[in-house]
C-alpha positions in Angstrom: 109.8 157.3 60.6 107.2 154.5 60.2 108.2 151.0 61.1 107.3 148.3 58.6 107.2 144.6 58.8 107.3 142.8 55.4 105.7 139.3 55.6 107.4 137.2 52.9 107.9 133.4 52.7 111.2 132.0 53.6 110.6 128.4 52.6 107.5 128.8 50.5 107.2 130.5 47.2 110.0 129.4 44.9 111.0 126.8 47.5 114.5 128.2 47.3 115.4 129.9 50.5 118.3 131.9 49.1 116.1 133.1 46.2 113.3 134.0 48.6 115.7 136.0 50.8 117.0 137.9 47.8 113.5 138.7 46.7 112.6 139.8 50.2 115.7 142.1 50.4 114.6 143.7 47.1 111.3 144.7 48.9 113.2 145.9 51.9 115.3 148.2 49.7 112.2 149.5 48.0 110.5 150.2 51.4 113.7 151.9 52.7 113.7 154.1 49.6 110.2 155.2 50.5 111.4 156.2 53.9 110.3 153.2 56.0 112.3 151.7 58.8 112.0 148.0 58.0 111.9 145.6 61.0 113.2 142.4 59.5 113.2 138.7 60.2 116.2 138.0 58.0 118.4 137.5 61.0 116.4 134.3 61.7 117.6 132.9 58.4 121.2 134.1 58.8 121.7 132.8 62.3 119.9 129.5 61.6 121.7 128.7 58.3 125.0 129.4 60.0 124.1 127.1 62.8 124.3 129.9 65.4 120.8 129.1 66.6 118.8 125.9 66.5 115.3 127.1 67.1 112.3 125.4 65.5 109.6 127.1 63.6 107.6 127.9 66.8 110.7 129.6 68.3 111.1 131.9 65.3 107.3 132.6 65.1 107.4 133.8 68.7 110.1 136.3 67.7 108.2 137.3 64.6 105.1 138.1 66.7 107.1 140.6 68.7 108.6 142.1 65.6 105.2 142.5 64.0 103.7 144.1 67.2 106.3 146.9 67.2 105.5 148.0 63.7 103.1 150.6 62.3 102.2 148.6 59.2 102.6 145.1 57.6 103.1 144.5 53.9 102.3 141.0 52.7 104.3 140.1 49.6 102.9 137.3 47.4 100.3 134.7 48.2 99.9 134.1 51.9 98.5 130.6 51.2 102.0 129.3 50.5 103.4 130.1 54.0 102.2 129.3 57.5 104.6 131.9 58.8 103.1 134.7 56.6 99.6 133.7 57.6 100.6 133.8 61.3 102.1 137.2 60.8 98.9 138.5 59.2 96.8 137.2 62.1 99.1 138.9 64.6 98.8 142.2 62.8 95.1 141.9 62.3 94.5 141.0 66.0 96.6 144.1 67.0 94.8 146.4 64.6 98.0 147.0 62.6 97.2 147.9 58.9 98.0 145.1 56.4 98.7 145.8 52.7 98.9 143.1 50.1 101.3 143.1 47.1 101.9 140.6 44.3 105.4 139.0 43.9 106.8 141.0 41.1 105.4 144.5 41.6 108.8 145.9 42.2 112.2 144.9 40.8 115.4 146.8 41.3 
């Protein structure tokens, strides 16, 4: 099973973190239906918003880097210009030679 990382803004995009996570999860479900094993960053959001972790952006990007590096492919959802994190994830994938595919925001809706 191919491992996939979906680069999607958390704070960028709509500016609404809950809405962004919901949109991201729609993409995760789509990828899973296609047979991918999605390596996800959503635990960052869940642990941080529940005050279980107090890491800063650099802390989470360090973890994201390791998650990207263990994947076979990266999908970029939306405009990478709106998210420093997404741009970072793209650079990690490109430097490691991991294929990167780009998708518009509303290509898939459940």
